[in-house]
N, C-alpha and C positions, 0 to 999 in steps of 0.2 A: 384598154379593154381588149386584151388579146382573147381570141376565141369567141368574141361576140359575133352574132349573126348580123351582117350588114343589112339584110332584108328586114329584119326585126327593127333595127334602128330607124330605117327609112319609114317603116310603117308607123312607128311612134311619132316621128317628126311630122309626117303627113297628117295624122290624126290630131296632133296638137295644133298644127297650122289651121286645119279646118275648124277646130273648136274655137280658136281665137277669132277667126274671121266671122263665124256665126255669132259669137258673143258681141263683137263690135257692131255687127249689123243690127242686133237687137237693141243695143244701147243707142244707136243713131236713129232708130225708128221713131215714128211719131207717137204721141200720147194716145191718139185715137186709133192707131193702126191703119188709117186710111190716107196718110200722106200729108195731112194738114194740122198744124198746131192752132188751137183756138186763140183768138186775141180777146183778152178781157178788157172791159171798159170799167172805169171806176165809178162808184156810187157813194153818196154821202148819206149819213143819217143825221137829220136835224129836225128841230121843231116837233119833237115827240110830245104829244098831249099827255101830260103826267096822269091825268084822271083816267086815261084809257090804257096806260102802260103798266097795269098790274100784271103780276105773274099769273099763268094759267092755274086753275085748280087741278087736282089730280085727275079727275074725270075728263077735263078739257085737254090736259096734256096727253092722255091716252088717245083721245079722238084725233088730236093734232098729229101725234106720232104715227097713227095708222094711215093718215092722209098725206103726210110729208113724203115727198119722193127724194131718195138719196142715192139710188143706184143708177148711174148714167148708162145710156145705151152705147154699145160698142159699134153700132152701125151708122152713127152720125158723124159728120165732118163739116168744117166751115164751107158754106155755099154762098156765092155772090148774090143770088137773088133774094136771100132773106136778110133782113136787117132789123135791129132794135130801133124803134121809133121813139120810145119813151120808157122810163123806168124810175121807180122811187120806192123808198122804204116806207111802209105804211103799217101802223098798228091798228088792228081790228079788235073789236070786243069779242068775248067768248073764246072758243077753242082756237080760232084763227091766230090771235095774238100777233106776233111779228110776222110780217109778210113783205115780199118784194113784188110789186105789181107794175105792169106796163103793157106795151103793145109791140108786136112783131109784125112786119109786113113782108109779104112775098111780092117783090117788085117785078118778078119775071112773069112769063106767060104760062109756064108749065107748073103742074101741081107738084108740091113737095110732099113726099110720102110721110115723113116724120119730122117734126120740128121739136127741138129741145132747148130750153133756156136753162143754163147752168149758172149758179151763183156760189160765191164763197163769202162767208161773213167773218169779220175780224173784230177784236177788242181794241181798246185804247192803245195797247202796246204793239199792235200790229200782228198779234198772234191769231192764226186762223182758228175759229171756233167750230166751223162745220161747213159742209157742202150740201146744197139743196138744189132741186130742179123742178121744172114743170115741163110737160110734154103734151103734144097733140098730134093727131094724124090728119093727113089729107088737107093741107093748106093750099087752096087753089091759087093760081096766078092772079095777081092784082088784089088779093084779099089780105085782111089783117086778122090777128088773133090777140085777144086781151088775155094775158096770163096772170096767174097769181101763184107765187112760190111761197109755201109755208115754211117758215124758219122756226126751228125748235128752241132757239136761244131766247132768253128774256130780252125785251126791248132795251132795258138799261145796260145789258152786257154788250150790245152791238154798237160799235163806233163807225164802221164803214163796211162796204161790200164791193165786190166786183162781179161782173156779169158778162156772159157771152151767149150767142145763139148759134146753134148748129142744126144740120138737117140731113135727110136722106132723100136724094132725088127719086122721082117715080121711075 
């Protein structure tokens, strides 16, 4: 490379090095952007009452779709004071259909500004069918919250799920 400007070459190498470092930092960052990866707990689907496990009608599906939460908050992260106390897959009649219900507890003394329960549902082959969540605000220290996550998949399609709870401190 006779006649090349060494300043230009250094500039290119510096830019390249900075770009690679930034890309690596982005790849190593957490899923929630706040430094913590959520830990999911397994859930099973069993004992579905077949008489209650029918698919939603078109109008029930429209209602369920408008109420089902699928967009997670970017401001939540795993927090020690909040924990899942119970959870189960429940089939409700009407528009609710497939749900995951349970209880979250704030074992700390400080209020949690936002609490979010995230679930992922899977079929028999282990393929993820969808992600759903429920959220609430202002969970005081020492209190519990009974959540209900609306799942849009038919009960017969769901073989298992996993679940986690995240929050934003006040």
